[in-house]
C-alpha angles and dihedrals in degrees: 000000000000091000090051092051091046091053091051092050092048091048091050092049092048092049091049092048091049092049092049091049093050091049093049092045092049101042111013117026111085129214126183118217101167135002131202095038095172096110117120126200095222091163085089088073099048095090097040100092091150090069094050097096120197118235091253096052092043092055091047093049093047090049093053094044092046089057091048095045094053086068114082110240114246090358093290113169116235115227092224118093116251133204121263090251092054092049094055113103135169125236089254093050109069096166113103111222118197139161129215115265092257109025092189090061096042101048134055130185137174135151092287107037148019120204126188120185120204133174125217134183114211135144088016088297136112111232127192120206125190111194107204128192117183134187087219137005086239087087092057098086141168134214138191126227109270087001086276130126109215148097122306093349103147145172135168115277090239092052093051090045093051091048089057098041090243119180092197130014141169130184116269133218098297090238091175095079093053130073097197135047129079117284112194114162127176089348094306124116112227099163124024098176109113122226132197099258129094113272121224113213121195109191129212089242089066098256130121134214138177112219141172114257087230091067100069143002119246092253091051090053092054090048087054090055103265109164099177131016128184130189107197106088158097108209109241105191133019124181088353093303126115110246101187126079125237091254099039118122141172109261109298095338120138118261092245116048145147103271141202122195141159128210143170131230098179138340108313090358108111139167125213112201128192126171131194122231146159091054134106089251099043125039096188133236136274117227090255093050089050091050092046091051093050092047086057089057090060095255115165098191127019135176134194117235127189111309138175114065091353095065107114136151121197122190133171094347101317142081106251103193133048107257115196127215124175091344094309132105101250140109121272117219112247139186100243149357141215112223148169115230 
């Protein structure tokens, strides 16, 4: 009997030790694979003369898009207050047009990009949308924590953004806790081991596509002009159609979560979307609710990035949303970011 009990105790201790090791190896223990990951394969843009807008056409495009973006897609009501003049509509004009409370703080424009930030409140959740128009996809960049490609190397989204002088940033796909799945950043292949998740490809010509990792190798994707590739997923929208089911979820995640996603309306016209969640004010979104919301924005292709406590949006020097970590409003450290700069 004593031997039997001793075996049970030893087995329990061994199982506990193994579980602790796996947890530490997956989420805590760091490993550096490559440092100084600031290189960019800008040769992808050399043959894309069509995306090199002249100053005159850029100003014209931004002017047209600015007019269009001030209208709320599908009649959605912005959560920001608007002036009395902005709220006035005619019977024939059913689109509500509003501006953020302080337009100077909620918009940014230079010769290469225009960014408009808008807040919404839907499904008992506050949602933050950055509408981004670029002269070239070259200004949609990514960065690793500590400029290092490796395992469990992390920093806050805001810290990585500040280090790279980002105007706008969201968290990426948290590649550092995975051992599989393509990692292509700024035209450089860091991991060529395919995973099982959908892959988001952002091309140097300003387009976006969700593919199966079985379709191409990482090197083939770069040869096809892929500038950024992410392996979290799933894809949310393809060709304007929602591709997730109402009950679909990421792994064992809860149905309602803080979310981060990226989508495209037209070439070099992107939307970055982050929602709050797990708070008394914001319940969070399901994948289907996120896809449905982005479809309402006119998004043609959309992709889910790492959510939960990772979900963070940084704009003009501050964190815009309310990221949650261990039940508190604070940033979680992540492996990587997507940014405009």
